[in-house]
C-alpha positions as CSV (number, residue, x, y, z in Angstrom):
1,X,150.2,-128.1,66.0
2,X,147.3,-125.7,65.6
3,X,149.0,-122.9,67.5
4,X,152.1,-123.3,65.3
5,X,149.9,-122.8,62.2
6,X,148.4,-119.6,63.7
7,X,151.9,-118.3,64.4
8,X,153.0,-119.0,60.8
9,X,150.1,-117.2,59.2
10,X,151.4,-113.6,60.1
11,X,154.9,-114.6,58.9
12,X,153.6,-115.9,55.6
13,X,151.4,-112.8,55.0
14,X,154.3,-110.5,55.9
15,X,156.6,-112.2,53.5
16,X,153.9,-112.1,50.8
17,X,153.5,-108.3,51.4
18,X,157.2,-107.8,51.1
19,X,157.2,-109.6,47.7
20,X,154.2,-107.6,46.4
21,X,155.6,-104.2,47.5
22,X,159.0,-105.1,46.1
23,X,157.5,-106.0,42.7
24,X,155.3,-102.9,42.6
25,X,158.0,-100.5,43.5
26,X,160.3,-101.5,40.7
27,X,160.8,-98.8,38.0
28,X,158.9,-99.5,34.9
29,X,160.9,-100.6,31.9
30,X,161.0,-98.3,28.8
31,X,158.7,-99.4,26.0
32,X,161.5,-99.1,23.5
33,X,165.2,-99.7,23.8
34,X,166.0,-96.5,22.1
35,X,164.1,-94.5,24.7
36,X,166.1,-96.2,27.5
37,X,169.4,-95.5,25.7
38,X,168.4,-91.8,25.1
39,X,167.7,-91.4,28.8
40,X,171.1,-93.0,29.6
41,X,172.8,-90.6,27.2
42,X,171.0,-87.6,28.8
43,X,172.2,-88.8,32.2
44,X,175.8,-89.2,31.1
45,X,175.7,-85.7,29.5
46,X,174.3,-84.2,32.7
47,X,177.0,-85.9,34.8
48,X,179.8,-84.7,32.5
49,X,178.7,-81.0,32.9
50,X,180.7,-79.1,35.6
51,X,178.9,-77.8,38.6
52,X,178.5,-74.0,38.8
53,X,180.8,-72.3,41.2
54,X,179.1,-71.2,44.4
55,X,178.8,-67.4,44.7
56,X,178.0,-65.2,47.6
57,X,174.8,-64.0,45.9
58,X,173.3,-67.5,45.7
59,X,173.9,-68.4,49.4
60,X,171.0,-67.5,51.5
61,X,171.1,-68.0,55.3
62,X,167.9,-69.3,56.7
63,X,166.0,-67.1,59.2
64,X,165.4,-68.6,62.6
65,X,161.9,-70.0,63.1
66,X,160.0,-68.2,65.8
67,X,156.6,-69.6,66.8
68,X,153.9,-66.8,66.7
69,X,152.7,-68.0,70.2
70,X,156.1,-67.3,71.8
71,X,156.9,-63.8,72.9
72,X,160.5,-62.8,72.0
73,X,162.3,-60.7,74.5
74,X,165.7,-59.1,74.1
75,X,168.6,-60.8,75.8
76,X,169.7,-59.4,79.2
77,X,173.3,-58.6,80.0
78,X,175.4,-60.3,82.6
79,X,175.0,-57.5,85.2
80,X,171.2,-57.3,84.9
81,X,169.2,-58.9,87.7
82,X,166.3,-61.1,86.9
83,X,162.9,-59.7,87.7
């Protein structure tokens, strides 16, 4: 019976930790109902606005990452023998 109690202790502590973390991570309630409703109205207005059309000027292709410690050599053609 004593071994069973020692096996239950980590399970109980883990369950308690889940409850505490879940309670702490909840978003806080607005102090006033008006503030909450204003936030909801702002959200609805933002969702109603159309997205801007993508343009070629705004699209930027990422440059490939090259580590400073790696030497970059030009690629060899098919006919070139390896040295």
